[in-house]
C-alpha positions in Angstrom: -48.1 229.4 16.9 -44.8 228.2 15.6 -41.6 229.0 16.8 -39.1 229.9 14.3 -36.4 227.0 15.2 -39.3 224.6 14.6 -40.2 226.1 11.1 -36.9 226.1 9.9 -36.4 222.3 11.1 -39.8 221.5 9.3 -38.4 223.8 6.0 -35.6 221.5 6.1 -36.9 218.0 6.2 -39.6 219.4 3.3 -36.6 220.3 1.1 -34.7 216.5 1.7 -37.5 215.1 0.9 -38.6 216.7 -2.1 -35.1 217.1 -3.4 -34.6 213.3 -2.9 -37.9 212.8 -4.9 -36.3 215.2 -7.7 -33.0 213.5 -7.5 -33.9 210.5 -8.3 -36.3 210.9 -11.3 -33.3 212.5 -12.6 -30.9 210.3 -12.1 -33.3 207.7 -13.7 -33.5 209.8 -17.0 -29.6 210.3 -17.1 -29.1 206.7 -16.5 -31.5 205.5 -19.2 -29.5 207.9 -21.6 -31.1 211.2 -23.1 -31.5 209.8 -26.5 -34.3 207.0 -24.7 -35.5 209.9 -22.9 -36.3 211.9 -25.6 -38.0 208.7 -27.6 -40.2 208.4 -24.6 -40.9 212.3 -24.7 -41.5 212.0 -28.4 -43.7 209.4 -28.0 -45.7 210.9 -25.3 -46.4 213.9 -27.4 -43.8 216.5 -26.1 -42.7 219.4 -28.5 -38.6 219.4 -28.9 -38.4 216.0 -27.0 -34.4 216.2 -26.8 -34.5 219.8 -25.3 -36.9 218.6 -23.0 -35.4 215.7 -21.9 -31.9 217.4 -20.9 -33.8 220.1 -19.5 -35.9 217.6 -17.0 -33.1 215.4 -16.7 -30.7 218.1 -15.3 -32.9 220.6 -13.3 -34.1 217.5 -11.5 -30.9 216.0 -10.5 -29.1 219.6 -9.6 -32.1 221.1 -8.6 -32.7 218.2 -6.1 -29.6 218.8 -4.7 -29.8 222.7 -4.7 -33.2 222.1 -2.6 -31.3 219.9 -0.4 -28.2 222.2 0.5 -30.7 225.4 -0.1 -28.5 226.8 -2.5 -30.7 229.2 -5.0 -33.6 228.4 -3.8 -36.0 231.5 -5.6 -34.3 230.4 -8.6 -34.3 226.4 -8.1 -37.8 226.7 -7.0 -38.5 227.8 -10.7 -37.1 225.9 -12.3 -38.3 223.0 -11.1 -41.7 224.2 -11.2 -42.0 224.6 -14.9 -40.1 221.2 -15.2 -43.4 219.9 -13.6 -46.0 222.2 -15.1 -44.2 221.0 -18.8 -44.9 217.3 -17.4 -48.5 218.3 -15.8 -49.2 220.1 -19.6 -48.1 217.4 -22.2 -48.3 214.4 -20.3 -50.4 213.8 -17.0 -53.3 216.4 -17.6 -55.9 213.9 -18.9 -54.5 210.7 -17.4 -56.7 211.7 -14.1 -55.5 212.7 -10.8 -54.0 209.0 -9.2 -51.3 207.8 -10.2 -52.4 204.2 -9.9 -56.2 203.3 -9.8 -56.9 200.0 -8.2 -54.8 197.7 -10.0 -54.3 200.2 -13.3 -51.5 202.4 -13.7 -53.2 205.7 -14.9 -50.1 208.1 -14.5 -51.9 210.6 -13.0 -51.1 214.3 -12.0 -51.0 213.9 -8.3 -47.2 214.0 -8.2 -46.1 216.1 -10.6 -48.6 218.9 -8.9 -47.1 217.9 -5.4 -44.0 218.6 -6.2 -44.0 221.3 -8.4 -46.0 223.7 -6.0 -43.7 222.2 -3.5 -40.6 224.2 -5.6 -43.0 227.4 -5.9 -43.3 227.1 -2.2 -39.5 227.0 -1.7 -38.9 230.2 -5.0 -41.2 232.2 -2.5 -39.1 232.2 0.3 -40.6 228.6 2.2 -37.1 226.9 2.6 -36.8 228.6 6.2 -33.3 229.7 7.4 -31.1 226.5 7.6 -29.9 227.4 4.1 -26.5 228.0 2.1 -28.5 231.1 1.1 -29.1 232.5 4.2 -25.6 231.7 5.1 -24.0 233.7 2.5 -26.4 236.5 3.2 -25.5 236.8 6.6 -21.8 236.9 5.7 -22.5 239.7 3.2 -24.0 241.7 5.9 -21.4 241.1 8.7 -18.6 242.1 6.6 -19.6 246.0 6.1 -19.6 246.0 10.1 -16.7 244.5 10.2 -15.1 246.9 8.0 -16.4 249.8 10.2 -15.1 248.1 13.6 -11.5 247.7 11.7 -11.5 251.3 10.7 -12.4 252.6 14.2 -10.1 250.4 15.5 -7.5 251.8 13.4 -8.2 255.1 13.5 -7.9 255.1 17.3 -4.8 253.2 17.1 -3.8 256.4 15.3 -5.2 258.9 17.6 -2.8 257.2 20.0 0.4 257.6 18.3 -0.4 261.1 17.2 -0.9 262.1 20.8 2.6 259.8 21.8 4.2 261.9 19.2 3.4 265.4 20.1 5.4 267.2 22.6 4.3 267.7 26.2 2.9 271.2 26.5 4.3 273.2 29.7 1.6 274.7 31.8 1.3 277.8 31.6 2.3 280.3 34.4 0.0 283.6 35.4 1.3 286.7 34.8 2.8 288.4 38.0 0.8 291.8 38.1 3.5 294.7 37.7 5.2 296.1 41.4 3.8 299.6 42.1 6.2 302.0 41.8 7.6 303.4 45.8 6.7 306.9 47.1 9.4 308.9 46.9 10.5 310.0 50.6 11.8 313.7 51.6 13.1 314.7 54.5 10.3 317.1 56.0 7.0 315.5 56.0 4.7 317.4 52.9 2.5 320.5 54.7 -0.5 321.7 53.0 0.0 324.6 50.7 -2.0 327.5 51.1 -4.2 328.6 49.0 -6.6 331.6 48.6 -9.6 329.2 48.1 -12.8 329.7 50.2 -12.6 328.3 53.4 -15.4 326.3 54.8 -16.6 327.0 58.3 -19.3 325.4 60.3 -22.5 327.3 59.9 -22.2 329.9 57.2 -19.6 329.9 54.6 -17.4 333.1 55.1 -14.9 334.4 52.6 -11.4 334.1 53.2 -9.3 337.0 54.1 -6.7 337.4 51.5 -3.6 339.7 52.0 -3.6 342.8 49.7 -0.5 344.7 49.1 -1.2 348.6 49.9 -1.2 350.8 47.1 -0.8 353.9 49.2 2.6 355.5 50.1 3.9 355.3 53.7 3.7 357.9 55.9 6.3 360.4 56.3 7.5 361.2 60.1 6.7 364.9 61.3 10.4 367.0 60.8 9.7 369.8 63.3 9.9 367.7 66.9 12.4 365.5 65.5 16.4 366.3 65.2 18.4 365.0 62.4 20.3 362.3 62.4 24.2 363.4 63.9 
């Protein structure tokens, strides 16, 4: 089972080797000249030889450098694959597999197949993490998190400033209970008023005796035995 760091290092080495080969072929075409390259393509039966010469020269040179740096791997890998596919179809398909068979140069398609499939592999995400693409993506993903942290810090500082500007609140005092009114003092202690209600006694309840005013006239003293007053 492979470890991720080891795979990244191996992928970097693979990009380095394939990129150097592409850059060498592209530089060879540019050094020979676009006109000479287009003439050789025309002799080999390549359609649109001038456009094909310009495309293959610059794609191989710049694409090889992009492979080494790991820049735009999905696009770079596809462009290099199309370049090798054109070379396979129009130049090497009928020459056999081997570039050199014995002592004769066959100009087979083994090299273009290996280079084209390697470019397709890098386009599909096989370039590892040691690339410029991964660095750019990680930087873009890091920006929103940093911005959120800055916003949180700014809001925290603002809340502290608001807290400092607000006046300190005085502690609330609990209201005192109202004082009970003092009882009015009199000289003599209050006596219980006599009531004419029934009085409850132990045992059977007896009705209280009420004072009734007599309606009869007072009796007159006898007049026979008493002397009249002088």
